[in-house]
C-alpha positions as CSV (number, residue, x, y, z in Angstrom):
1,M,-8.9,-13.9,7.8
2,N,-9.7,-15.0,4.2
3,N,-8.6,-18.6,5.0
4,S,-11.0,-18.6,8.0
5,N,-13.9,-17.4,5.9
6,N,-13.1,-20.0,3.3
7,E,-13.1,-22.7,5.9
8,I,-16.5,-21.6,7.2
9,S,-17.9,-21.5,3.7
10,L,-16.5,-24.9,2.9
11,G,-17.9,-26.3,6.1
12,G,-21.3,-24.9,5.2
13,V,-21.1,-26.5,1.7
14,D,-20.1,-29.9,3.2
15,K,-23.0,-29.7,5.6
16,R,-25.5,-29.0,2.8
17,V,-24.1,-31.8,0.6
18,S,-24.2,-34.3,3.6
19,M,-27.8,-33.3,4.2
20,I,-29.2,-34.0,0.7
21,T,-27.3,-37.4,0.6
22,G,-28.4,-38.5,4.1
23,D,-31.8,-39.2,5.7
24,P,-34.5,-38.3,3.0
25,K,-37.2,-37.4,5.6
26,K,-35.0,-35.0,7.5
27,A,-33.7,-33.5,4.2
28,I,-37.2,-33.0,2.8
29,R,-38.3,-31.2,6.0
30,A,-35.1,-29.0,6.0
31,L,-35.3,-28.1,2.3
32,S,-39.0,-27.7,1.9
33,I,-39.6,-25.1,4.7
34,P,-37.5,-22.3,3.0
35,M,-38.9,-23.3,-0.4
36,I,-42.4,-23.0,0.9
37,I,-41.6,-19.6,2.4
38,S,-40.1,-18.6,-0.9
39,M,-43.1,-19.7,-2.9
40,L,-45.5,-18.1,-0.5
41,L,-43.6,-14.8,-0.9
42,M,-43.8,-15.2,-4.7
43,M,-47.5,-15.8,-4.6
44,A,-47.9,-13.0,-2.2
45,Y,-46.7,-10.5,-4.8
46,N,-48.8,-12.2,-7.4
47,L,-51.8,-12.0,-5.1
48,A,-50.9,-8.3,-4.4
49,D,-51.2,-7.7,-8.2
50,S,-54.7,-9.2,-8.2
51,I,-55.9,-7.4,-5.1
52,W,-54.7,-4.0,-6.2
53,V,-55.9,-4.5,-9.8
54,A,-59.3,-5.8,-8.6
55,G,-59.9,-2.2,-7.4
56,L,-59.8,-1.1,-11.0
57,G,-62.8,-3.3,-11.9
58,P,-63.6,-6.7,-13.3
59,N,-62.2,-6.0,-16.8
60,S,-58.8,-5.2,-15.4
61,L,-58.9,-8.3,-13.2
62,A,-60.0,-10.4,-16.2
63,A,-57.0,-8.9,-18.2
64,L,-54.7,-10.5,-15.6
65,G,-56.6,-13.7,-16.0
66,F,-56.0,-13.8,-19.7
67,I,-52.3,-13.1,-19.2
68,T,-51.9,-15.6,-16.4
69,P,-51.7,-18.7,-18.6
70,L,-49.0,-17.1,-20.8
71,F,-47.2,-15.8,-17.7
72,M,-47.2,-19.4,-16.3
73,M,-45.6,-20.6,-19.5
74,V,-42.7,-18.2,-18.9
75,I,-42.4,-19.1,-15.3
76,G,-42.7,-22.7,-16.4
77,L,-39.7,-22.3,-18.7
78,G,-37.7,-20.9,-15.8
79,N,-38.8,-23.6,-13.4
80,G,-38.3,-26.3,-16.0
81,L,-34.7,-25.2,-16.7
82,G,-34.2,-24.8,-13.0
83,A,-35.5,-28.4,-12.5
84,G,-33.2,-29.6,-15.2
85,A,-30.2,-28.0,-13.6
86,N,-31.3,-29.1,-10.2
87,S,-31.6,-32.7,-11.3
88,L,-28.3,-33.0,-13.1
89,I,-26.3,-31.1,-10.5
90,S,-27.8,-33.1,-7.6
91,R,-27.1,-36.4,-9.5
92,C,-23.5,-35.3,-10.0
93,I,-23.2,-34.5,-6.3
94,G,-24.6,-37.9,-5.5
95,A,-22.0,-39.5,-7.8
96,N,-19.3,-37.2,-6.2
97,N,-18.6,-35.5,-9.6
98,K,-17.7,-31.9,-8.8
99,K,-16.6,-31.0,-12.3
100,G,-19.8,-32.3,-13.7
101,S,-21.8,-30.1,-11.3
102,D,-19.9,-27.0,-12.3
103,N,-20.2,-27.6,-16.0
104,A,-24.0,-28.3,-15.6
105,A,-24.5,-25.0,-13.8
106,I,-22.7,-23.0,-16.4
107,H,-24.6,-24.7,-19.3
108,S,-27.9,-24.0,-17.6
109,L,-27.2,-20.3,-17.4
110,I,-26.2,-20.1,-21.0
111,L,-29.3,-21.9,-22.1
112,T,-31.3,-19.5,-20.0
113,L,-29.9,-16.5,-21.9
114,I,-30.6,-18.1,-25.3
115,L,-34.1,-19.4,-24.7
116,S,-35.4,-16.4,-22.8
117,S,-34.3,-14.1,-25.6
118,M,-36.0,-16.2,-28.2
119,L,-39.2,-16.4,-26.2
120,T,-39.3,-12.7,-25.5
121,V,-39.3,-11.9,-29.3
122,F,-41.9,-14.6,-30.0
123,V,-44.4,-13.6,-27.3
124,L,-44.2,-9.8,-28.0
125,I,-44.8,-10.4,-31.7
126,F,-47.8,-12.7,-31.3
127,L,-49.3,-11.4,-28.0
128,K,-52.3,-9.7,-29.5
129,D,-53.2,-12.7,-31.7
130,I,-52.9,-15.1,-28.8
131,L,-55.1,-12.9,-26.6
132,L,-57.7,-12.6,-29.4
133,A,-57.7,-16.4,-29.8
134,M,-58.3,-16.7,-26.0
135,G,-61.4,-14.5,-26.2
136,A,-60.1,-11.5,-24.3
137,G,-62.8,-9.3,-25.8
138,E,-63.3,-6.1,-23.7
139,S,-60.2,-6.8,-21.7
140,L,-57.9,-7.0,-24.8
141,N,-56.2,-3.6,-24.6
142,L,-55.7,-3.9,-20.8
143,A,-54.2,-7.4,-21.3
144,I,-51.9,-6.1,-24.0
145,Q,-50.7,-3.3,-21.8
146,Y,-49.9,-5.6,-18.9
147,G,-48.4,-8.4,-21.1
148,Q,-46.0,-6.2,-23.2
149,I,-44.3,-5.0,-20.0
150,V,-44.1,-8.3,-18.2
151,F,-42.9,-10.3,-21.2
152,G,-40.5,-7.6,-22.2
153,G,-38.6,-8.3,-19.0
154,L,-39.1,-12.1,-18.8
155,I,-35.3,-12.8,-18.9
156,F,-35.2,-11.6,-15.3
157,L,-38.1,-13.9,-14.3
158,I,-36.5,-16.9,-16.0
159,F,-33.0,-16.3,-14.8
160,S,-34.1,-16.0,-11.2
161,S,-35.8,-19.4,-11.3
162,V,-32.9,-21.2,-13.0
163,A,-30.2,-19.7,-10.7
164,S,-32.4,-20.6,-7.7
165,G,-32.5,-24.2,-9.0
166,I,-28.7,-24.3,-9.1
167,L,-28.5,-23.2,-5.4
168,R,-31.2,-25.7,-4.4
169,A,-29.3,-28.6,-6.0
170,E,-26.6,-28.3,-3.4
171,G,-29.0,-27.9,-0.6
172,D,-28.8,-24.1,-0.4
173,V,-32.4,-23.0,0.0
174,K,-32.1,-20.0,2.3
175,R,-30.6,-17.6,-0.2
176,P,-33.3,-18.1,-2.9
177,M,-35.7,-17.5,-0.1
178,Y,-34.0,-14.2,0.8
179,A,-34.1,-13.1,-2.9
180,M,-37.7,-13.9,-3.1
181,A,-38.4,-12.0,0.1
182,A,-36.8,-8.9,-1.4
183,T,-38.8,-9.4,-4.6
184,A,-42.1,-9.8,-2.8
185,I,-41.7,-6.9,-0.4
186,I,-40.5,-4.5,-3.2
187,N,-43.4,-5.6,-5.5
188,I,-46.0,-5.1,-2.8
189,I,-44.7,-1.7,-2.0
190,L,-44.4,-0.6,-5.6
191,D,-47.9,-1.9,-6.7
192,P,-50.1,0.8,-5.2
193,I,-47.5,3.5,-6.1
194,F,-47.4,2.6,-9.8
195,I,-51.1,1.6,-10.1
196,Y,-52.8,4.4,-8.3
197,Y,-50.3,7.2,-7.3
198,F,-48.8,7.4,-10.8
199,G,-52.2,6.4,-12.3
200,L,-50.7,3.7,-14.6
201,G,-53.4,1.1,-13.9
202,V,-52.5,-2.5,-15.0
203,S,-49.3,-1.2,-16.6
204,G,-48.1,-0.1,-13.1
205,A,-48.6,-3.6,-11.8
206,A,-46.5,-5.0,-14.6
207,I,-43.7,-2.5,-14.0
208,A,-43.6,-3.3,-10.3
209,T,-43.3,-7.0,-11.2
210,I,-40.3,-6.5,-13.5
211,I,-38.5,-4.1,-11.2
212,S,-38.7,-6.6,-8.3
213,A,-37.6,-9.6,-10.5
214,T,-34.6,-7.6,-11.7
215,I,-33.5,-7.0,-8.1
216,S,-33.9,-10.7,-7.3
217,S,-31.7,-11.6,-10.2
218,A,-29.0,-9.1,-9.1
219,L,-28.9,-10.6,-5.6
220,I,-28.4,-14.2,-6.9
221,L,-25.8,-13.0,-9.4
222,Y,-23.9,-11.5,-6.5
223,W,-23.9,-14.8,-4.6
224,L,-22.9,-16.9,-7.6
225,L,-20.3,-14.7,-9.3
226,L,-18.9,-12.3,-6.6
227,K,-19.2,-13.9,-3.2
228,R,-18.3,-17.4,-4.6
229,D,-19.1,-19.5,-1.5
230,T,-21.2,-22.1,-3.3
231,Y,-20.5,-25.8,-4.0
232,V,-20.6,-25.1,-7.8
233,S,-18.2,-22.6,-9.4
234,L,-18.9,-20.6,-12.5
235,S,-15.5,-19.7,-13.7
236,R,-14.5,-20.0,-17.4
237,K,-12.0,-22.8,-16.7
238,D,-14.9,-24.9,-15.3
239,F,-16.8,-24.7,-18.6
240,H,-16.5,-27.4,-21.3
241,A,-19.0,-27.3,-24.0
242,S,-20.9,-30.5,-24.2
243,W,-24.0,-31.5,-26.1
244,N,-24.5,-34.4,-23.6
245,V,-24.8,-31.9,-20.8
246,I,-27.2,-29.8,-22.8
247,K,-29.3,-32.8,-23.6
248,D,-29.3,-33.9,-20.0
249,I,-30.5,-30.5,-18.8
250,L,-33.1,-30.2,-21.5
251,G,-34.1,-33.8,-21.0
252,V,-35.6,-32.7,-17.7
253,G,-36.0,-29.0,-18.3
254,L,-38.0,-29.0,-21.5
255,P,-40.5,-31.7,-20.4
256,A,-40.8,-29.8,-17.1
257,S,-41.4,-26.6,-19.0
258,A,-43.8,-28.3,-21.2
259,E,-45.8,-29.4,-18.1
260,F,-46.4,-25.7,-17.4
261,F,-47.2,-25.2,-21.1
262,V,-49.8,-28.0,-20.9
263,M,-51.2,-26.5,-17.7
264,S,-51.3,-23.0,-19.3
265,I,-53.1,-24.5,-22.3
266,L,-55.6,-25.9,-19.9
267,G,-55.9,-22.5,-18.3
268,I,-56.6,-21.0,-21.7
269,F,-59.2,-23.7,-22.4
270,V,-60.8,-23.2,-19.1
271,N,-61.0,-19.4,-19.7
272,I,-62.6,-20.0,-23.1
273,M,-65.2,-22.4,-21.5
274,L,-65.8,-19.8,-18.7
275,V,-66.4,-17.1,-21.3
276,M,-68.9,-19.3,-23.1
277,T,-70.8,-20.2,-19.9
278,G,-70.5,-17.1,-17.8
279,G,-68.7,-14.3,-19.7
280,T,-65.7,-12.3,-18.5
281,D,-67.1,-12.1,-15.0
282,A,-66.7,-15.9,-14.7
283,V,-63.0,-15.5,-15.8
284,A,-62.5,-12.8,-13.1
285,V,-64.0,-15.1,-10.4
286,Y,-61.8,-17.9,-11.5
287,T,-58.7,-15.7,-11.7
288,A,-59.2,-14.4,-8.1
289,G,-60.1,-17.8,-6.7
290,W,-57.3,-19.7,-8.5
291,R,-54.7,-17.3,-6.9
292,V,-55.9,-18.5,-3.5
293,V,-55.8,-22.2,-4.7
294,M,-52.2,-21.7,-5.9
295,I,-51.2,-20.3,-2.6
296,A,-52.7,-23.3,-0.8
297,M,-50.8,-25.6,-3.1
298,I,-47.5,-24.1,-2.3
299,P,-46.6,-26.5,0.6
300,A,-47.1,-29.4,-1.8
301,I,-45.1,-27.7,-4.5
302,G,-42.3,-26.8,-2.0
303,I,-42.1,-30.3,-0.6
304,G,-42.1,-31.7,-4.2
305,T,-39.3,-29.4,-5.2
306,A,-37.3,-30.7,-2.2
307,A,-38.0,-34.2,-3.4
308,I,-36.3,-33.4,-6.8
309,T,-33.0,-32.7,-5.0
310,I,-33.3,-35.7,-2.7
311,A,-34.4,-38.1,-5.5
312,G,-31.6,-36.8,-7.8
313,A,-28.9,-37.3,-5.2
314,A,-30.2,-40.8,-4.3
315,Y,-30.4,-41.8,-8.0
316,G,-26.9,-40.6,-8.6
317,S,-25.6,-42.7,-5.6
318,R,-28.0,-45.6,-6.4
319,K,-29.7,-45.4,-3.1
320,Y,-33.1,-46.4,-4.5
321,D,-34.7,-47.0,-1.1
322,N,-34.2,-43.3,-0.5
323,I,-36.2,-42.5,-3.6
324,S,-39.1,-44.6,-2.4
325,I,-38.9,-42.8,1.0
326,A,-38.9,-39.4,-0.7
327,L,-42.0,-40.2,-2.8
328,N,-44.0,-41.6,0.1
329,Y,-43.0,-39.2,2.8
330,S,-43.4,-36.1,0.6
331,S,-46.9,-37.3,-0.5
332,K,-48.0,-37.9,3.1
333,L,-46.6,-34.7,4.5
334,A,-48.1,-32.6,1.7
335,I,-51.6,-34.3,2.0
336,G,-51.6,-33.7,5.7
337,I,-50.8,-30.0,5.3
338,A,-53.3,-29.7,2.4
339,S,-56.1,-31.2,4.5
340,I,-55.7,-28.6,7.2
341,T,-55.4,-25.8,4.7
342,G,-58.5,-26.9,2.8
343,L,-60.5,-27.0,6.0
344,I,-59.5,-23.5,6.8
345,I,-60.3,-22.2,3.3
346,Y,-63.7,-23.9,3.4
347,V,-64.7,-22.3,6.7
348,F,-63.4,-18.8,5.9
349,A,-64.2,-18.8,2.1
350,S,-66.5,-15.8,2.4
351,S,-63.9,-13.7,4.3
352,I,-61.2,-14.7,1.8
353,A,-63.4,-13.8,-1.2
354,S,-64.1,-10.3,0.3
355,I,-60.4,-9.5,-0.2
356,F,-61.0,-9.5,-4.0
357,A,-64.3,-7.7,-3.7
358,Y,-63.5,-4.7,-1.7
359,S,-64.6,-2.1,-4.3
360,P,-68.1,-1.3,-5.5
361,E,-67.1,-2.4,-9.0
362,S,-66.1,-5.9,-7.8
363,A,-68.4,-6.5,-4.8
364,F,-70.8,-8.7,-6.8
365,M,-68.1,-11.4,-7.3
366,A,-67.7,-12.3,-3.6
367,P,-70.4,-15.1,-3.4
368,S,-69.1,-16.8,-6.6
369,I,-65.4,-16.6,-5.4
370,A,-66.4,-18.1,-2.1
371,A,-68.3,-21.0,-3.8
372,F,-65.3,-21.7,-6.1
373,L,-63.0,-21.9,-3.1
374,Q,-65.2,-24.3,-1.3
375,V,-65.3,-26.7,-4.3
376,M,-61.5,-26.4,-4.8
377,C,-60.8,-27.6,-1.2
378,L,-61.2,-31.2,-2.4
379,F,-58.7,-30.5,-5.3
380,L,-56.1,-29.4,-2.7
381,I,-56.1,-32.8,-1.0
382,V,-55.5,-35.0,-4.1
383,V,-53.0,-32.8,-5.9
384,P,-49.9,-33.7,-3.7
385,L,-49.9,-37.2,-5.1
386,G,-49.3,-35.9,-8.6
387,I,-46.8,-33.3,-7.6
388,S,-44.6,-35.7,-5.6
389,A,-44.7,-38.3,-8.4
390,S,-43.7,-35.8,-11.0
391,S,-40.9,-34.3,-8.8
392,V,-39.4,-37.7,-8.1
393,F,-39.3,-38.5,-11.8
394,Q,-37.7,-35.2,-12.6
395,G,-35.1,-35.8,-9.9
396,M,-34.2,-39.2,-11.5
397,G,-33.8,-37.4,-14.9
398,K,-37.0,-38.9,-16.3
399,G,-38.5,-35.6,-17.4
400,L,-40.5,-37.1,-20.3
401,T,-42.3,-39.5,-17.9
402,S,-43.3,-36.6,-15.7
403,L,-44.6,-34.7,-18.8
404,I,-46.7,-37.7,-19.9
405,L,-48.2,-37.9,-16.4
406,T,-49.1,-34.2,-16.6
407,V,-50.6,-34.6,-20.1
408,I,-52.7,-37.5,-18.8
409,R,-53.9,-35.4,-15.8
410,E,-54.6,-32.1,-17.6
411,V,-55.7,-33.2,-21.0
412,L,-57.3,-36.7,-20.6
413,F,-58.9,-36.1,-17.3
414,I,-59.3,-32.4,-16.2
415,S,-60.1,-30.8,-19.5
416,V,-62.4,-33.7,-20.6
417,F,-64.3,-33.8,-17.3
418,A,-64.6,-30.0,-17.2
419,Y,-66.1,-30.0,-20.8
420,L,-68.4,-32.9,-20.2
421,M,-69.8,-31.5,-16.9
422,A,-70.1,-28.0,-18.2
423,F,-71.7,-28.7,-21.6
424,T,-72.8,-32.3,-21.9
425,L,-74.4,-32.3,-18.4
426,G,-75.3,-28.6,-18.6
427,L,-73.8,-27.6,-15.3
428,G,-72.1,-24.5,-16.7
429,V,-69.5,-22.7,-14.7
430,Y,-70.0,-25.1,-11.7
431,G,-69.4,-28.0,-14.0
432,I,-66.1,-26.6,-15.0
433,W,-65.1,-26.3,-11.3
434,W,-66.1,-29.9,-10.5
435,G,-64.4,-31.2,-13.6
436,I,-61.1,-29.8,-12.4
437,V,-61.6,-31.6,-9.0
438,I,-62.7,-35.0,-10.4
439,G,-60.2,-35.0,-13.3
440,G,-57.4,-34.0,-11.0
441,A,-58.2,-36.8,-8.5
442,F,-57.9,-39.4,-11.3
443,G,-54.8,-38.0,-12.8
444,C,-52.9,-37.5,-9.6
445,G,-53.8,-41.0,-8.4
446,I,-52.5,-42.6,-11.6
447,A,-49.2,-40.6,-11.3
448,Y,-48.5,-41.8,-7.8
449,L,-49.2,-45.4,-8.7
450,W,-46.9,-45.1,-11.7
451,A,-44.0,-43.6,-9.7
452,S,-44.4,-46.3,-7.0
453,R,-44.3,-49.1,-9.5
454,Y,-41.3,-47.6,-11.4
455,I,-39.2,-47.3,-8.2
456,K,-40.0,-50.9,-7.2
457,G,-38.7,-52.0,-10.6
458,L,-35.5,-50.0,-10.0
459,K,-35.0,-51.7,-6.7
460,R,-35.7,-55.2,-8.0
461,S,-33.3,-54.7,-10.9
462,Y,-30.5,-53.3,-8.7
463,Y,-30.8,-56.1,-6.1
464,K,-30.8,-58.8,-8.8
465,Q,-27.6,-57.2,-10.3
466,D,-26.0,-56.9,-6.8
467,N,-26.9,-60.6,-6.0
468,Y,-25.4,-61.7,-9.3
469,K,-22.2,-59.8,-8.7
470,S,-22.0,-61.4,-5.2
471,R,-22.3,-64.9,-6.6
472,I,-19.7,-64.2,-9.2
473,S,-17.2,-62.8,-6.6
474,S,-17.8,-65.9,-4.4
475,G,-17.2,-68.3,-7.2
476,E,-20.7,-69.7,-7.4
């Protein structure tokens, strides 16, 4: 019986590995669908926090808005380390290096424990000072209440992301989806219980988030350590301490995490500009509307995450044509989906906005949220170019290049355009919104062109080397 089960498990592993090393288009479609579902579920419970907290009034919703950039830094660290593990493991799989895959997986989990512990201490010590610098004002105490609980349990948030990245590297995207489904459902159920029934307010939303993340981590630990039907194995005999492995994981992981840091810094900068031009109400509008934008971006992010695995496997096996296919196909697929999504949001913007303005305290925000969503529909159409480009670079192990592209987009374009349009042109809050759209279009376009040019260079170099070897072998 055990032998039969092992054969079934091994067959499933072989099928997943064959998929990520085969047709890039087919693999991207197969991998991206469960990832998109997983991310939708993740955003669903984040959205649930906003919806339930919105009933407490604009100050409570603004408190979530001030914590969101910091929360994204934490999620960014987990996703970054997950991308580093995904990239290295998938490259090892492409090169048929099983021992390297196992060692990379173990190293990534050790790094997770170390870095998450250090970050927890740092954030809890400086949380109040950071929020004051962001201009939290009337929302300060509420933001501290929410932040202390969420960041106190951030090890579970980071671990879940990294462990999911390990599974995705071998083409296993269904089980991370199952874990996220459990997380979302539990969080959505617990939110109203802790927020209203127990009367804990924003603290209740934070408690629900940490409980659900803990359960997700427990599920993935069971699959990796107890069930043991994965391509990678995590036994002690498979671990061989190596600085090169650490550097390889961090070479993608830290720049990828830094990308979230840069985007979070932009979020802080945007919040400050919003406070200066429209007060905390403007932050509340942006917080609610941006949650919807993030949900709409999920297909592009899910497709891009699939491209990391495909590009990594192709790079490891030197199938550079597959990298080019992954970039172009992921971009076109994501733009097509984003165009449809953007049109739907534009038409139903008022109805969507009413979800966040269902209480007397928040009803006045509905027209502004609807206007914000209609502007951001254009942003949704251009952002897949940047996401696909960054994902392909991460898959190839070029995390620093991906980071540079993010800095160019967020700092040189979005933040500058937002500032110029809000203050220099005097457009206020609306100028900030349009600055995000125009800056994002320039930044994402440059990223895509950069990635295309880089891949063409790889192919030219490889073909020249291959032709040279052919001439040598034939005696020319």
